[in-house]
mmCIF file of the protein (N, C-alpha, C, O) and its ligand, coordinates in Angstrom:
data_MODEL
# 
_entry.id   MODEL 
# 
loop_
_entity.id 
_entity.type 
_entity.pdbx_number_of_molecules 
1 polymer     1 
2 non-polymer 1 
# 
_entity_poly.entity_id                      1 
_entity_poly.type                           'polypeptide(L)' 
_entity_poly.nstd_linkage                   no 
_entity_poly.nstd_monomer                   no 
_entity_poly.pdbx_seq_one_letter_code       MPLYEYQCKECGHNFSIRLHIEEHDKKRPKCPKCGSRKSEHKYSAFFAKTAKKS 
_entity_poly.pdbx_seq_one_letter_code_can   MPLYEYQCKECGHNFSIRLHIEEHDKKRPKCPKCGSRKSEHKYSAFFAKTAKKS 
_entity_poly.pdbx_strand_id                 A 
# 
loop_
_entity_poly_seq.entity_id 
_entity_poly_seq.num 
_entity_poly_seq.mon_id 
_entity_poly_seq.hetero 
1 1  MET n 
1 2  PRO n 
1 3  LEU n 
1 4  TYR n 
1 5  GLU n 
1 6  TYR n 
1 7  GLN n 
1 8  CYS n 
1 9  LYS n 
1 10 GLU n 
1 11 CYS n 
1 12 GLY n 
1 13 HIS n 
1 14 ASN n 
1 15 PHE n 
1 16 SER n 
1 17 ILE n 
1 18 ARG n 
1 19 LEU n 
1 20 HIS n 
1 21 ILE n 
1 22 GLU n 
1 23 GLU n 
1 24 HIS n 
1 25 ASP n 
1 26 LYS n 
1 27 LYS n 
1 28 ARG n 
1 29 PRO n 
1 30 LYS n 
1 31 CYS n 
1 32 PRO n 
1 33 LYS n 
1 34 CYS n 
1 35 GLY n 
1 36 SER n 
1 37 ARG n 
1 38 LYS n 
1 39 SER n 
1 40 GLU n 
1 41 HIS n 
1 42 LYS n 
1 43 TYR n 
1 44 SER n 
1 45 ALA n 
1 46 PHE n 
1 47 PHE n 
1 48 ALA n 
1 49 LYS n 
1 50 THR n 
1 51 ALA n 
1 52 LYS n 
1 53 LYS n 
1 54 SER n 
# 
loop_
_struct_asym.id 
_struct_asym.entity_id 
A 1 
B 2 
# 
loop_
_chem_comp.id 
_chem_comp.type 
_chem_comp.mon_nstd_flag 
ALA 'L-peptide linking' y 
ARG 'L-peptide linking' y 
ASN 'L-peptide linking' y 
ASP 'L-peptide linking' y 
CYS 'L-peptide linking' y 
GLN 'L-peptide linking' y 
GLU 'L-peptide linking' y 
GLY 'peptide linking'   y 
HIS 'L-peptide linking' y 
ILE 'L-peptide linking' y 
LEU 'L-peptide linking' y 
LYS 'L-peptide linking' y 
MET 'L-peptide linking' y 
PHE 'L-peptide linking' y 
PRO 'L-peptide linking' y 
SER 'L-peptide linking' y 
THR 'L-peptide linking' y 
TYR 'L-peptide linking' y 
ZN  non-polymer         . 
# 
_pdbx_entity_nonpoly.entity_id   2 
_pdbx_entity_nonpoly.name        ? 
_pdbx_entity_nonpoly.comp_id     ZN 
# 
_pdbx_nonpoly_scheme.asym_id         B 
_pdbx_nonpoly_scheme.entity_id       2 
_pdbx_nonpoly_scheme.mon_id          ZN 
_pdbx_nonpoly_scheme.ndb_seq_num     1 
_pdbx_nonpoly_scheme.pdb_seq_num     101 
_pdbx_nonpoly_scheme.auth_seq_num    101 
_pdbx_nonpoly_scheme.pdb_mon_id      ZN 
_pdbx_nonpoly_scheme.auth_mon_id     ZN 
_pdbx_nonpoly_scheme.pdb_strand_id   A 
_pdbx_nonpoly_scheme.pdb_ins_code    . 
# 
loop_
_atom_site.group_PDB 
_atom_site.id 
_atom_site.type_symbol 
_atom_site.label_atom_id 
_atom_site.label_alt_id 
_atom_site.label_comp_id 
_atom_site.label_asym_id 
_atom_site.label_entity_id 
_atom_site.label_seq_id 
_atom_site.pdbx_PDB_ins_code 
_atom_site.Cartn_x 
_atom_site.Cartn_y 
_atom_site.Cartn_z 
_atom_site.occupancy 
_atom_site.B_iso_or_equiv 
_atom_site.pdbx_formal_charge 
_atom_site.auth_seq_id 
_atom_site.auth_comp_id 
_atom_site.auth_asym_id 
_atom_site.auth_atom_id 
_atom_site.pdbx_PDB_model_num 
ATOM   1   N  N  . MET A 1 1  ? -17.029 -1.551  -5.786  1.00 0.00 ? 1   MET A N  1 
ATOM   2   C  CA . MET A 1 1  ? -15.677 -2.165  -5.944  1.00 0.00 ? 1   MET A CA 1 
ATOM   3   C  C  . MET A 1 1  ? -14.779 -1.295  -6.752  1.00 0.00 ? 1   MET A C  1 
ATOM   4   O  O  . MET A 1 1  ? -15.189 -0.869  -7.832  1.00 0.00 ? 1   MET A O  1 
ATOM   5   N  N  . PRO A 1 2  ? -13.609 -1.000  -6.330  1.00 0.00 ? 2   PRO A N  1 
ATOM   6   C  CA . PRO A 1 2  ? -12.702 -0.169  -7.083  1.00 0.00 ? 2   PRO A CA 1 
ATOM   7   C  C  . PRO A 1 2  ? -12.183 -0.879  -8.346  1.00 0.00 ? 2   PRO A C  1 
ATOM   8   O  O  . PRO A 1 2  ? -12.014 -2.098  -8.390  1.00 0.00 ? 2   PRO A O  1 
ATOM   9   N  N  . LEU A 1 3  ? -11.946 -0.059  -9.351  1.00 0.00 ? 3   LEU A N  1 
ATOM   10  C  CA . LEU A 1 3  ? -11.415 -0.628  -10.618 1.00 0.00 ? 3   LEU A CA 1 
ATOM   11  C  C  . LEU A 1 3  ? -9.891  -0.399  -10.606 1.00 0.00 ? 3   LEU A C  1 
ATOM   12  O  O  . LEU A 1 3  ? -9.390  0.710   -10.418 1.00 0.00 ? 3   LEU A O  1 
ATOM   13  N  N  . TYR A 1 4  ? -9.184  -1.539  -10.822 1.00 0.00 ? 4   TYR A N  1 
ATOM   14  C  CA . TYR A 1 4  ? -7.733  -1.501  -10.844 1.00 0.00 ? 4   TYR A CA 1 
ATOM   15  C  C  . TYR A 1 4  ? -7.209  -1.644  -12.235 1.00 0.00 ? 4   TYR A C  1 
ATOM   16  O  O  . TYR A 1 4  ? -7.727  -2.451  -13.007 1.00 0.00 ? 4   TYR A O  1 
ATOM   17  N  N  . GLU A 1 5  ? -6.195  -0.888  -12.586 1.00 0.00 ? 5   GLU A N  1 
ATOM   18  C  CA . GLU A 1 5  ? -5.573  -1.027  -13.880 1.00 0.00 ? 5   GLU A CA 1 
ATOM   19  C  C  . GLU A 1 5  ? -4.227  -1.755  -13.763 1.00 0.00 ? 5   GLU A C  1 
ATOM   20  O  O  . GLU A 1 5  ? -3.390  -1.460  -12.910 1.00 0.00 ? 5   GLU A O  1 
ATOM   21  N  N  . TYR A 1 6  ? -4.083  -2.683  -14.637 1.00 0.00 ? 6   TYR A N  1 
ATOM   22  C  CA . TYR A 1 6  ? -2.848  -3.476  -14.650 1.00 0.00 ? 6   TYR A CA 1 
ATOM   23  C  C  . TYR A 1 6  ? -2.233  -3.458  -15.975 1.00 0.00 ? 6   TYR A C  1 
ATOM   24  O  O  . TYR A 1 6  ? -2.896  -3.242  -16.990 1.00 0.00 ? 6   TYR A O  1 
ATOM   25  N  N  . GLN A 1 7  ? -0.866  -3.700  -15.981 1.00 0.00 ? 7   GLN A N  1 
ATOM   26  C  CA . GLN A 1 7  ? -0.198  -3.952  -17.241 1.00 0.00 ? 7   GLN A CA 1 
ATOM   27  C  C  . GLN A 1 7  ? 0.545   -5.263  -17.079 1.00 0.00 ? 7   GLN A C  1 
ATOM   28  O  O  . GLN A 1 7  ? 1.244   -5.464  -16.086 1.00 0.00 ? 7   GLN A O  1 
ATOM   29  N  N  . CYS A 1 8  ? 0.397   -6.180  -18.070 1.00 0.00 ? 8   CYS A N  1 
ATOM   30  C  CA . CYS A 1 8  ? 1.078   -7.439  -18.024 1.00 0.00 ? 8   CYS A CA 1 
ATOM   31  C  C  . CYS A 1 8  ? 2.529   -7.254  -18.411 1.00 0.00 ? 8   CYS A C  1 
ATOM   32  O  O  . CYS A 1 8  ? 2.817   -6.660  -19.450 1.00 0.00 ? 8   CYS A O  1 
ATOM   33  N  N  . LYS A 1 9  ? 3.434   -7.739  -17.614 1.00 0.00 ? 9   LYS A N  1 
ATOM   34  C  CA . LYS A 1 9  ? 4.843   -7.605  -17.897 1.00 0.00 ? 9   LYS A CA 1 
ATOM   35  C  C  . LYS A 1 9  ? 5.366   -8.669  -18.913 1.00 0.00 ? 9   LYS A C  1 
ATOM   36  O  O  . LYS A 1 9  ? 6.479   -8.594  -19.432 1.00 0.00 ? 9   LYS A O  1 
ATOM   37  N  N  . GLU A 1 10 ? 4.481   -9.650  -19.147 1.00 0.00 ? 10  GLU A N  1 
ATOM   38  C  CA . GLU A 1 10 ? 4.841   -10.754 -20.049 1.00 0.00 ? 10  GLU A CA 1 
ATOM   39  C  C  . GLU A 1 10 ? 4.663   -10.327 -21.494 1.00 0.00 ? 10  GLU A C  1 
ATOM   40  O  O  . GLU A 1 10 ? 5.564   -10.451 -22.323 1.00 0.00 ? 10  GLU A O  1 
ATOM   41  N  N  . CYS A 1 11 ? 3.428   -9.803  -21.775 1.00 0.00 ? 11  CYS A N  1 
ATOM   42  C  CA . CYS A 1 11 ? 3.090   -9.465  -23.166 1.00 0.00 ? 11  CYS A CA 1 
ATOM   43  C  C  . CYS A 1 11 ? 2.777   -7.976  -23.334 1.00 0.00 ? 11  CYS A C  1 
ATOM   44  O  O  . CYS A 1 11 ? 2.558   -7.530  -24.460 1.00 0.00 ? 11  CYS A O  1 
ATOM   45  N  N  . GLY A 1 12 ? 2.749   -7.191  -22.246 1.00 0.00 ? 12  GLY A N  1 
ATOM   46  C  CA . GLY A 1 12 ? 2.568   -5.793  -22.371 1.00 0.00 ? 12  GLY A CA 1 
ATOM   47  C  C  . GLY A 1 12 ? 1.090   -5.343  -22.508 1.00 0.00 ? 12  GLY A C  1 
ATOM   48  O  O  . GLY A 1 12 ? 0.818   -4.164  -22.730 1.00 0.00 ? 12  GLY A O  1 
ATOM   49  N  N  . HIS A 1 13 ? 0.181   -6.259  -22.379 1.00 0.00 ? 13  HIS A N  1 
ATOM   50  C  CA . HIS A 1 13 ? -1.248  -5.987  -22.474 1.00 0.00 ? 13  HIS A CA 1 
ATOM   51  C  C  . HIS A 1 13 ? -1.748  -5.167  -21.252 1.00 0.00 ? 13  HIS A C  1 
ATOM   52  O  O  . HIS A 1 13 ? -1.389  -5.458  -20.110 1.00 0.00 ? 13  HIS A O  1 
ATOM   53  N  N  . ASN A 1 14 ? -2.591  -4.128  -21.526 1.00 0.00 ? 14  ASN A N  1 
ATOM   54  C  CA . ASN A 1 14 ? -3.186  -3.350  -20.479 1.00 0.00 ? 14  ASN A CA 1 
ATOM   55  C  C  . ASN A 1 14 ? -4.577  -3.807  -20.237 1.00 0.00 ? 14  ASN A C  1 
ATOM   56  O  O  . ASN A 1 14 ? -5.324  -4.036  -21.189 1.00 0.00 ? 14  ASN A O  1 
ATOM   57  N  N  . PHE A 1 15 ? -4.950  -3.948  -19.030 1.00 0.00 ? 15  PHE A N  1 
ATOM   58  C  CA . PHE A 1 15 ? -6.337  -4.349  -18.704 1.00 0.00 ? 15  PHE A CA 1 
ATOM   59  C  C  . PHE A 1 15 ? -6.835  -3.826  -17.361 1.00 0.00 ? 15  PHE A C  1 
ATOM   60  O  O  . PHE A 1 15 ? -6.038  -3.560  -16.461 1.00 0.00 ? 15  PHE A O  1 
ATOM   61  N  N  . SER A 1 16 ? -8.131  -3.683  -17.226 1.00 0.00 ? 16  SER A N  1 
ATOM   62  C  CA . SER A 1 16 ? -8.757  -3.201  -15.992 1.00 0.00 ? 16  SER A CA 1 
ATOM   63  C  C  . SER A 1 16 ? -9.519  -4.344  -15.376 1.00 0.00 ? 16  SER A C  1 
ATOM   64  O  O  . SER A 1 16 ? -10.048 -5.196  -16.090 1.00 0.00 ? 16  SER A O  1 
ATOM   65  N  N  . ILE A 1 17 ? -9.585  -4.377  -14.036 1.00 0.00 ? 17  ILE A N  1 
ATOM   66  C  CA . ILE A 1 17 ? -10.246 -5.453  -13.389 1.00 0.00 ? 17  ILE A CA 1 
ATOM   67  C  C  . ILE A 1 17 ? -10.858 -4.883  -12.042 1.00 0.00 ? 17  ILE A C  1 
ATOM   68  O  O  . ILE A 1 17 ? -10.225 -4.091  -11.343 1.00 0.00 ? 17  ILE A O  1 
ATOM   69  N  N  . ARG A 1 18 ? -12.080 -5.317  -11.734 1.00 0.00 ? 18  ARG A N  1 
ATOM   70  C  CA . ARG A 1 18 ? -12.673 -4.927  -10.444 1.00 0.00 ? 18  ARG A CA 1 
ATOM   71  C  C  . ARG A 1 18 ? -12.412 -5.952  -9.399  1.00 0.00 ? 18  ARG A C  1 
ATOM   72  O  O  . ARG A 1 18 ? -12.727 -7.130  -9.570  1.00 0.00 ? 18  ARG A O  1 
ATOM   73  N  N  . LEU A 1 19 ? -11.835 -5.512  -8.311  1.00 0.00 ? 19  LEU A N  1 
ATOM   74  C  CA . LEU A 1 19 ? -11.484 -6.434  -7.190  1.00 0.00 ? 19  LEU A CA 1 
ATOM   75  C  C  . LEU A 1 19 ? -11.829 -5.769  -5.865  1.00 0.00 ? 19  LEU A C  1 
ATOM   76  O  O  . LEU A 1 19 ? -11.854 -4.545  -5.733  1.00 0.00 ? 19  LEU A O  1 
ATOM   77  N  N  . HIS A 1 20 ? -12.096 -6.635  -4.887  1.00 0.00 ? 20  HIS A N  1 
ATOM   78  C  CA . HIS A 1 20 ? -12.112 -6.172  -3.493  1.00 0.00 ? 20  HIS A CA 1 
ATOM   79  C  C  . HIS A 1 20 ? -10.685 -5.805  -3.100  1.00 0.00 ? 20  HIS A C  1 
ATOM   80  O  O  . HIS A 1 20 ? -9.727  -6.389  -3.607  1.00 0.00 ? 20  HIS A O  1 
ATOM   81  N  N  . ILE A 1 21 ? -10.550 -4.869  -2.227  1.00 0.00 ? 21  ILE A N  1 
ATOM   82  C  CA . ILE A 1 21 ? -9.231  -4.447  -1.751  1.00 0.00 ? 21  ILE A CA 1 
ATOM   83  C  C  . ILE A 1 21 ? -8.489  -5.641  -1.164  1.00 0.00 ? 21  ILE A C  1 
ATOM   84  O  O  . ILE A 1 21 ? -7.286  -5.789  -1.379  1.00 0.00 ? 21  ILE A O  1 
ATOM   85  N  N  . GLU A 1 22 ? -9.165  -6.454  -0.457  1.00 0.00 ? 22  GLU A N  1 
ATOM   86  C  CA . GLU A 1 22 ? -8.506  -7.663  0.132   1.00 0.00 ? 22  GLU A CA 1 
ATOM   87  C  C  . GLU A 1 22 ? -7.993  -8.615  -0.951  1.00 0.00 ? 22  GLU A C  1 
ATOM   88  O  O  . GLU A 1 22 ? -6.893  -9.160  -0.851  1.00 0.00 ? 22  GLU A O  1 
ATOM   89  N  N  . GLU A 1 23 ? -8.783  -8.795  -1.946  1.00 0.00 ? 23  GLU A N  1 
ATOM   90  C  CA . GLU A 1 23 ? -8.345  -9.642  -3.110  1.00 0.00 ? 23  GLU A CA 1 
ATOM   91  C  C  . GLU A 1 23 ? -7.116  -9.048  -3.777  1.00 0.00 ? 23  GLU A C  1 
ATOM   92  O  O  . GLU A 1 23 ? -6.167  -9.743  -4.140  1.00 0.00 ? 23  GLU A O  1 
ATOM   93  N  N  . HIS A 1 24 ? -7.178  -7.770  -3.916  1.00 0.00 ? 24  HIS A N  1 
ATOM   94  C  CA . HIS A 1 24 ? -6.091  -7.081  -4.619  1.00 0.00 ? 24  HIS A CA 1 
ATOM   95  C  C  . HIS A 1 24 ? -4.779  -7.195  -3.842  1.00 0.00 ? 24  HIS A C  1 
ATOM   96  O  O  . HIS A 1 24 ? -3.701  -7.300  -4.426  1.00 0.00 ? 24  HIS A O  1 
ATOM   97  N  N  . ASP A 1 25 ? -4.898  -7.172  -2.487  1.00 0.00 ? 25  ASP A N  1 
ATOM   98  C  CA . ASP A 1 25 ? -3.679  -7.375  -1.703  1.00 0.00 ? 25  ASP A CA 1 
ATOM   99  C  C  . ASP A 1 25 ? -3.112  -8.725  -1.732  1.00 0.00 ? 25  ASP A C  1 
ATOM   100 O  O  . ASP A 1 25 ? -1.897  -8.924  -1.693  1.00 0.00 ? 25  ASP A O  1 
ATOM   101 N  N  . LYS A 1 26 ? -4.041  -9.704  -1.806  1.00 0.00 ? 26  LYS A N  1 
ATOM   102 C  CA . LYS A 1 26 ? -3.616  -11.078 -1.690  1.00 0.00 ? 26  LYS A CA 1 
ATOM   103 C  C  . LYS A 1 26 ? -2.977  -11.664 -2.932  1.00 0.00 ? 26  LYS A C  1 
ATOM   104 O  O  . LYS A 1 26 ? -1.971  -12.368 -2.847  1.00 0.00 ? 26  LYS A O  1 
ATOM   105 N  N  . LYS A 1 27 ? -3.567  -11.370 -4.102  1.00 0.00 ? 27  LYS A N  1 
ATOM   106 C  CA . LYS A 1 27 ? -3.076  -12.054 -5.253  1.00 0.00 ? 27  LYS A CA 1 
ATOM   107 C  C  . LYS A 1 27 ? -3.079  -11.094 -6.472  1.00 0.00 ? 27  LYS A C  1 
ATOM   108 O  O  . LYS A 1 27 ? -3.735  -10.052 -6.482  1.00 0.00 ? 27  LYS A O  1 
ATOM   109 N  N  . ARG A 1 28 ? -2.342  -11.494 -7.445  1.00 0.00 ? 28  ARG A N  1 
ATOM   110 C  CA . ARG A 1 28 ? -2.308  -10.700 -8.691  1.00 0.00 ? 28  ARG A CA 1 
ATOM   111 C  C  . ARG A 1 28 ? -3.205  -11.375 -9.735  1.00 0.00 ? 28  ARG A C  1 
ATOM   112 O  O  . ARG A 1 28 ? -3.231  -12.596 -9.886  1.00 0.00 ? 28  ARG A O  1 
ATOM   113 N  N  . PRO A 1 29 ? -3.938  -10.511 -10.446 1.00 0.00 ? 29  PRO A N  1 
ATOM   114 C  CA . PRO A 1 29 ? -4.875  -11.137 -11.462 1.00 0.00 ? 29  PRO A CA 1 
ATOM   115 C  C  . PRO A 1 29 ? -4.139  -11.657 -12.671 1.00 0.00 ? 29  PRO A C  1 
ATOM   116 O  O  . PRO A 1 29 ? -3.047  -11.196 -13.005 1.00 0.00 ? 29  PRO A O  1 
ATOM   117 N  N  . LYS A 1 30 ? -4.731  -12.589 -13.297 1.00 0.00 ? 30  LYS A N  1 
ATOM   118 C  CA . LYS A 1 30 ? -4.138  -13.175 -14.507 1.00 0.00 ? 30  LYS A CA 1 
ATOM   119 C  C  . LYS A 1 30 ? -4.382  -12.214 -15.694 1.00 0.00 ? 30  LYS A C  1 
ATOM   120 O  O  . LYS A 1 30 ? -5.424  -11.567 -15.799 1.00 0.00 ? 30  LYS A O  1 
ATOM   121 N  N  . CYS A 1 31 ? -3.425  -12.160 -16.533 1.00 0.00 ? 31  CYS A N  1 
ATOM   122 C  CA . CYS A 1 31 ? -3.556  -11.435 -17.814 1.00 0.00 ? 31  CYS A CA 1 
ATOM   123 C  C  . CYS A 1 31 ? -4.577  -12.142 -18.640 1.00 0.00 ? 31  CYS A C  1 
ATOM   124 O  O  . CYS A 1 31 ? -4.442  -13.344 -18.869 1.00 0.00 ? 31  CYS A O  1 
ATOM   125 N  N  . PRO A 1 32 ? -5.632  -11.436 -19.119 1.00 0.00 ? 32  PRO A N  1 
ATOM   126 C  CA . PRO A 1 32 ? -6.689  -12.031 -19.957 1.00 0.00 ? 32  PRO A CA 1 
ATOM   127 C  C  . PRO A 1 32 ? -6.130  -12.500 -21.323 1.00 0.00 ? 32  PRO A C  1 
ATOM   128 O  O  . PRO A 1 32 ? -6.722  -13.353 -21.983 1.00 0.00 ? 32  PRO A O  1 
ATOM   129 N  N  . LYS A 1 33 ? -5.039  -11.956 -21.710 1.00 0.00 ? 33  LYS A N  1 
ATOM   130 C  CA . LYS A 1 33 ? -4.517  -12.293 -23.027 1.00 0.00 ? 33  LYS A CA 1 
ATOM   131 C  C  . LYS A 1 33 ? -3.588  -13.499 -23.056 1.00 0.00 ? 33  LYS A C  1 
ATOM   132 O  O  . LYS A 1 33 ? -3.728  -14.383 -23.901 1.00 0.00 ? 33  LYS A O  1 
ATOM   133 N  N  . CYS A 1 34 ? -2.617  -13.528 -22.105 1.00 0.00 ? 34  CYS A N  1 
ATOM   134 C  CA . CYS A 1 34 ? -1.652  -14.616 -22.141 1.00 0.00 ? 34  CYS A CA 1 
ATOM   135 C  C  . CYS A 1 34 ? -1.729  -15.508 -20.930 1.00 0.00 ? 34  CYS A C  1 
ATOM   136 O  O  . CYS A 1 34 ? -1.089  -16.559 -20.923 1.00 0.00 ? 34  CYS A O  1 
ATOM   137 N  N  . GLY A 1 35 ? -2.477  -15.150 -19.905 1.00 0.00 ? 35  GLY A N  1 
ATOM   138 C  CA . GLY A 1 35 ? -2.683  -15.968 -18.728 1.00 0.00 ? 35  GLY A CA 1 
ATOM   139 C  C  . GLY A 1 35 ? -1.572  -15.809 -17.695 1.00 0.00 ? 35  GLY A C  1 
ATOM   140 O  O  . GLY A 1 35 ? -1.606  -16.499 -16.676 1.00 0.00 ? 35  GLY A O  1 
ATOM   141 N  N  . SER A 1 36 ? -0.595  -14.941 -17.906 1.00 0.00 ? 36  SER A N  1 
ATOM   142 C  CA . SER A 1 36 ? 0.518   -14.726 -16.985 1.00 0.00 ? 36  SER A CA 1 
ATOM   143 C  C  . SER A 1 36 ? 0.055   -13.990 -15.750 1.00 0.00 ? 36  SER A C  1 
ATOM   144 O  O  . SER A 1 36 ? -0.881  -13.193 -15.815 1.00 0.00 ? 36  SER A O  1 
ATOM   145 N  N  . ARG A 1 37 ? 0.706   -14.249 -14.613 1.00 0.00 ? 37  ARG A N  1 
ATOM   146 C  CA . ARG A 1 37 ? 0.379   -13.497 -13.404 1.00 0.00 ? 37  ARG A CA 1 
ATOM   147 C  C  . ARG A 1 37 ? 1.452   -12.417 -13.124 1.00 0.00 ? 37  ARG A C  1 
ATOM   148 O  O  . ARG A 1 37 ? 1.506   -11.850 -12.033 1.00 0.00 ? 37  ARG A O  1 
ATOM   149 N  N  . LYS A 1 38 ? 2.316   -12.146 -14.151 1.00 0.00 ? 38  LYS A N  1 
ATOM   150 C  CA . LYS A 1 38 ? 3.269   -11.081 -13.945 1.00 0.00 ? 38  LYS A CA 1 
ATOM   151 C  C  . LYS A 1 38 ? 2.681   -9.736  -14.287 1.00 0.00 ? 38  LYS A C  1 
ATOM   152 O  O  . LYS A 1 38 ? 3.185   -9.014  -15.148 1.00 0.00 ? 38  LYS A O  1 
ATOM   153 N  N  . SER A 1 39 ? 1.609   -9.414  -13.601 1.00 0.00 ? 39  SER A N  1 
ATOM   154 C  CA . SER A 1 39 ? 0.912   -8.123  -13.884 1.00 0.00 ? 39  SER A CA 1 
ATOM   155 C  C  . SER A 1 39 ? 1.333   -7.084  -12.850 1.00 0.00 ? 39  SER A C  1 
ATOM   156 O  O  . SER A 1 39 ? 1.532   -7.340  -11.662 1.00 0.00 ? 39  SER A O  1 
ATOM   157 N  N  . GLU A 1 40 ? 1.447   -5.904  -13.412 1.00 0.00 ? 40  GLU A N  1 
ATOM   158 C  CA . GLU A 1 40 ? 1.928   -4.830  -12.583 1.00 0.00 ? 40  GLU A CA 1 
ATOM   159 C  C  . GLU A 1 40 ? 0.803   -3.772  -12.398 1.00 0.00 ? 40  GLU A C  1 
ATOM   160 O  O  . GLU A 1 40 ? 0.250   -3.306  -13.394 1.00 0.00 ? 40  GLU A O  1 
ATOM   161 N  N  . HIS A 1 41 ? 0.468   -3.397  -11.189 1.00 0.00 ? 41  HIS A N  1 
ATOM   162 C  CA . HIS A 1 41 ? -0.581  -2.488  -10.919 1.00 0.00 ? 41  HIS A CA 1 
ATOM   163 C  C  . HIS A 1 41 ? -0.167  -1.062  -11.269 1.00 0.00 ? 41  HIS A C  1 
ATOM   164 O  O  . HIS A 1 41 ? 0.927   -0.616  -10.921 1.00 0.00 ? 41  HIS A O  1 
ATOM   165 N  N  . LYS A 1 42 ? -1.033  -0.376  -11.941 1.00 0.00 ? 42  LYS A N  1 
ATOM   166 C  CA . LYS A 1 42 ? -0.808  1.015   -12.332 1.00 0.00 ? 42  LYS A CA 1 
ATOM   167 C  C  . LYS A 1 42 ? -1.746  1.919   -11.497 1.00 0.00 ? 42  LYS A C  1 
ATOM   168 O  O  . LYS A 1 42 ? -2.968  1.775   -11.553 1.00 0.00 ? 42  LYS A O  1 
ATOM   169 N  N  . TYR A 1 43 ? -1.176  2.812   -10.754 1.00 0.00 ? 43  TYR A N  1 
ATOM   170 C  CA . TYR A 1 43 ? -1.998  3.672   -9.876  1.00 0.00 ? 43  TYR A CA 1 
ATOM   171 C  C  . TYR A 1 43 ? -2.542  4.909   -10.566 1.00 0.00 ? 43  TYR A C  1 
ATOM   172 O  O  . TYR A 1 43 ? -3.671  5.318   -10.297 1.00 0.00 ? 43  TYR A O  1 
ATOM   173 N  N  . SER A 1 44 ? -1.764  5.507   -11.444 1.00 0.00 ? 44  SER A N  1 
ATOM   174 C  CA . SER A 1 44 ? -2.021  6.871   -11.945 1.00 0.00 ? 44  SER A CA 1 
ATOM   175 C  C  . SER A 1 44 ? -3.435  7.038   -12.508 1.00 0.00 ? 44  SER A C  1 
ATOM   176 O  O  . SER A 1 44 ? -4.138  7.961   -12.096 1.00 0.00 ? 44  SER A O  1 
ATOM   177 N  N  . ALA A 1 45 ? -3.861  6.211   -13.399 1.00 0.00 ? 45  ALA A N  1 
ATOM   178 C  CA . ALA A 1 45 ? -5.111  6.414   -14.063 1.00 0.00 ? 45  ALA A CA 1 
ATOM   179 C  C  . ALA A 1 45 ? -6.318  6.442   -13.073 1.00 0.00 ? 45  ALA A C  1 
ATOM   180 O  O  . ALA A 1 45 ? -7.256  7.230   -13.193 1.00 0.00 ? 45  ALA A O  1 
ATOM   181 N  N  . PHE A 1 46 ? -6.210  5.538   -12.115 1.00 0.00 ? 46  PHE A N  1 
ATOM   182 C  CA . PHE A 1 46 ? -7.311  5.389   -11.189 1.00 0.00 ? 46  PHE A CA 1 
ATOM   183 C  C  . PHE A 1 46 ? -7.533  6.672   -10.354 1.00 0.00 ? 46  PHE A C  1 
ATOM   184 O  O  . PHE A 1 46 ? -8.662  7.136   -10.190 1.00 0.00 ? 46  PHE A O  1 
ATOM   185 N  N  . PHE A 1 47 ? -6.445  7.216   -9.845  1.00 0.00 ? 47  PHE A N  1 
ATOM   186 C  CA . PHE A 1 47 ? -6.520  8.389   -9.005  1.00 0.00 ? 47  PHE A CA 1 
ATOM   187 C  C  . PHE A 1 47 ? -6.828  9.700   -9.831  1.00 0.00 ? 47  PHE A C  1 
ATOM   188 O  O  . PHE A 1 47 ? -7.487  10.624  -9.355  1.00 0.00 ? 47  PHE A O  1 
ATOM   189 N  N  . ALA A 1 48 ? -6.325  9.707   -11.041 1.00 0.00 ? 48  ALA A N  1 
ATOM   190 C  CA . ALA A 1 48 ? -6.517  10.869  -11.910 1.00 0.00 ? 48  ALA A CA 1 
ATOM   191 C  C  . ALA A 1 48 ? -8.057  11.054  -12.210 1.00 0.00 ? 48  ALA A C  1 
ATOM   192 O  O  . ALA A 1 48 ? -8.553  12.179  -12.275 1.00 0.00 ? 48  ALA A O  1 
ATOM   193 N  N  . LYS A 1 49 ? -8.747  9.965   -12.378 1.00 0.00 ? 49  LYS A N  1 
ATOM   194 C  CA . LYS A 1 49 ? -10.151 9.998   -12.707 1.00 0.00 ? 49  LYS A CA 1 
ATOM   195 C  C  . LYS A 1 49 ? -11.015 10.516  -11.559 1.00 0.00 ? 49  LYS A C  1 
ATOM   196 O  O  . LYS A 1 49 ? -11.971 11.264  -11.766 1.00 0.00 ? 49  LYS A O  1 
ATOM   197 N  N  . THR A 1 50 ? -10.658 10.104  -10.354 1.00 0.00 ? 50  THR A N  1 
ATOM   198 C  CA . THR A 1 50 ? -11.511 10.428  -9.186  1.00 0.00 ? 50  THR A CA 1 
ATOM   199 C  C  . THR A 1 50 ? -11.227 11.815  -8.599  1.00 0.00 ? 50  THR A C  1 
ATOM   200 O  O  . THR A 1 50 ? -12.042 12.385  -7.873  1.00 0.00 ? 50  THR A O  1 
ATOM   201 N  N  . ALA A 1 51 ? -10.060 12.330  -8.934  1.00 0.00 ? 51  ALA A N  1 
ATOM   202 C  CA . ALA A 1 51 ? -9.600  13.601  -8.299  1.00 0.00 ? 51  ALA A CA 1 
ATOM   203 C  C  . ALA A 1 51 ? -10.444 14.790  -8.753  1.00 0.00 ? 51  ALA A C  1 
ATOM   204 O  O  . ALA A 1 51 ? -10.764 15.675  -7.960  1.00 0.00 ? 51  ALA A O  1 
ATOM   205 N  N  . LYS A 1 52 ? -10.790 14.800  -10.002 1.00 0.00 ? 52  LYS A N  1 
ATOM   206 C  CA . LYS A 1 52 ? -11.519 16.017  -10.551 1.00 0.00 ? 52  LYS A CA 1 
ATOM   207 C  C  . LYS A 1 52 ? -13.022 15.757  -10.565 1.00 0.00 ? 52  LYS A C  1 
ATOM   208 O  O  . LYS A 1 52 ? -13.503 14.751  -11.088 1.00 0.00 ? 52  LYS A O  1 
ATOM   209 N  N  . LYS A 1 53 ? -13.731 16.689  -9.979  1.00 0.00 ? 53  LYS A N  1 
ATOM   210 C  CA . LYS A 1 53 ? -15.146 16.575  -9.936  1.00 0.00 ? 53  LYS A CA 1 
ATOM   211 C  C  . LYS A 1 53 ? -15.750 17.986  -10.133 1.00 0.00 ? 53  LYS A C  1 
ATOM   212 O  O  . LYS A 1 53 ? -15.580 18.881  -9.306  1.00 0.00 ? 53  LYS A O  1 
ATOM   213 N  N  . SER A 1 54 ? -16.448 18.135  -11.249 1.00 0.00 ? 54  SER A N  1 
ATOM   214 C  CA . SER A 1 54 ? -16.991 19.489  -11.538 1.00 0.00 ? 54  SER A CA 1 
ATOM   215 C  C  . SER A 1 54 ? -18.477 19.514  -11.433 1.00 0.00 ? 54  SER A C  1 
ATOM   216 O  O  . SER A 1 54 ? -19.092 20.559  -11.641 1.00 0.00 ? 54  SER A O  1 
HETATM 217 ZN ZN . ZN  B 2 .  ? -0.092  -10.964 -20.838 1.00 0.00 2 101 ZN  A ZN 1 
# 
């Protein structure tokens, strides 16, 4: 399962969560800190990690 990184727009908390791609498309995860669903997906970190392989 891919790891997705989110930032909560309500409280600014950053968190990572493992989801199936289908789940990720369907709904937004709750912020573990404040419980808001105003989470924004961050793409950059996820792709940066997998791009380099030495
Ligand atoms: Zn929050």
